[in-house]
C-alpha positions in Angstrom: 0.0 0.0 0.0 1.1 3.5 -0.8 -0.4 6.3 1.3 0.0 10.0 0.8 0.2 12.8 3.4 -2.9 14.6 4.7 -3.6 18.3 5.0 -1.7 20.7 2.8 1.0 18.3 1.5 2.7 19.1 -1.8 2.1 17.2 -4.9 2.9 13.5 -4.4 3.8 11.1 -7.2 2.9 7.4 -6.7 4.5 4.8 -8.9 3.4 1.3 -8.0 5.1 -1.7 -9.6 4.0 -5.1 -10.7 1.5 -7.0 -8.6 -1.5 -5.9 -6.5 -1.3 -2.4 -4.9 -3.6 0.0 -3.1 -2.8 3.7 -3.5 -4.4 6.4 -1.3 -3.5 10.0 -2.1 -3.7 12.6 0.7 -6.4 15.1 1.2 -5.3 18.3 -0.5 -7.3 21.3 0.6 -4.7 23.7 -0.9 -5.2 22.4 -4.4 -2.1 20.3 -4.8 -2.4 17.3 -7.1 -1.5 13.7 -6.3 -0.4 11.7 -9.3 -0.5 8.0 -10.1 2.0 7.0 -12.8 2.1 3.6 -14.4 5.1 4.6 -16.5 7.5 2.3 -14.7 10.5 0.5 -16.4 9.2 -2.9 -15.2 5.7 -2.2 -16.7 7.1 -0.7 -20.0 9.3 -3.6 -20.7 6.2 -5.9 -20.8 5.2 -4.2 -24.0 1.5 -3.8 -23.2 -0.6 -1.0 -21.9 -2.9 -0.8 -18.9 -6.6 0.1 -18.5 -7.7 2.8 -16.1 -11.3 2.6 -14.9 -12.5 5.7 -13.1 -15.2 4.9 -10.5 -15.6 8.4 -8.9 -13.8 11.6 -8.2 -10.1 10.6 -7.6 -10.9 6.9 -7.4 -10.7 3.9 -9.6 -8.7 0.9 -10.7 -5.8 0.1 -13.0 -5.4 -3.4 -14.6 -3.2 -5.1 -17.1 0.5 -5.5 -17.6 0.7 -7.8 -14.5 -0.8 -5.1 -12.3 -3.9 -4.6 -10.3 -4.1 -1.2 -8.6 -7.0 0.3 -6.6 -6.7 4.1 -6.0 -8.4 6.9 -4.1 -7.5 10.6 -3.6 -5.7 10.9 -7.0 -6.0 13.9 -9.3 -3.7 13.0 -12.2 -3.2 9.8 -14.0 -0.1 9.0 -16.2 -0.1 5.9 -18.4 2.6 3.6 -19.6 4.7 4.0 -22.8 2.2 1.7 -24.6 -1.4 1.7 -25.8 -3.3 2.5 -22.6 -7.1 2.8 -22.2 -8.7 5.5 -20.0 -12.3 4.8 -19.1 -13.5 8.0 -17.5 -16.3 8.6 -15.0 -17.8 11.4 -13.1 -14.7 13.1 -11.8 -12.3 16.1 -12.2 -9.1 14.2 -13.0 -6.3 14.9 -15.5 -5.1 12.2 -17.8 -1.7 12.0 -19.5 
């Protein structure tokens, strides 16, 4: 599990690796953005993309490329170097 800081923490960048992970970004009243990046050298060398499924504001899952990630409190998503799929939902998130 990867857990961010609460309150007015600066932007945090989470980079889970292969396997099953839970990522919880901090609460950012000051408007800072927590990012979840799947652009990891272990993921990229597999040669396949991942699928992001947004289930709510700052929440969702990532699957594929030998990864299964559940996340909350995330404002920015960054994919791999391959063909990723972003399935959006009702949220205010940035995708890259």
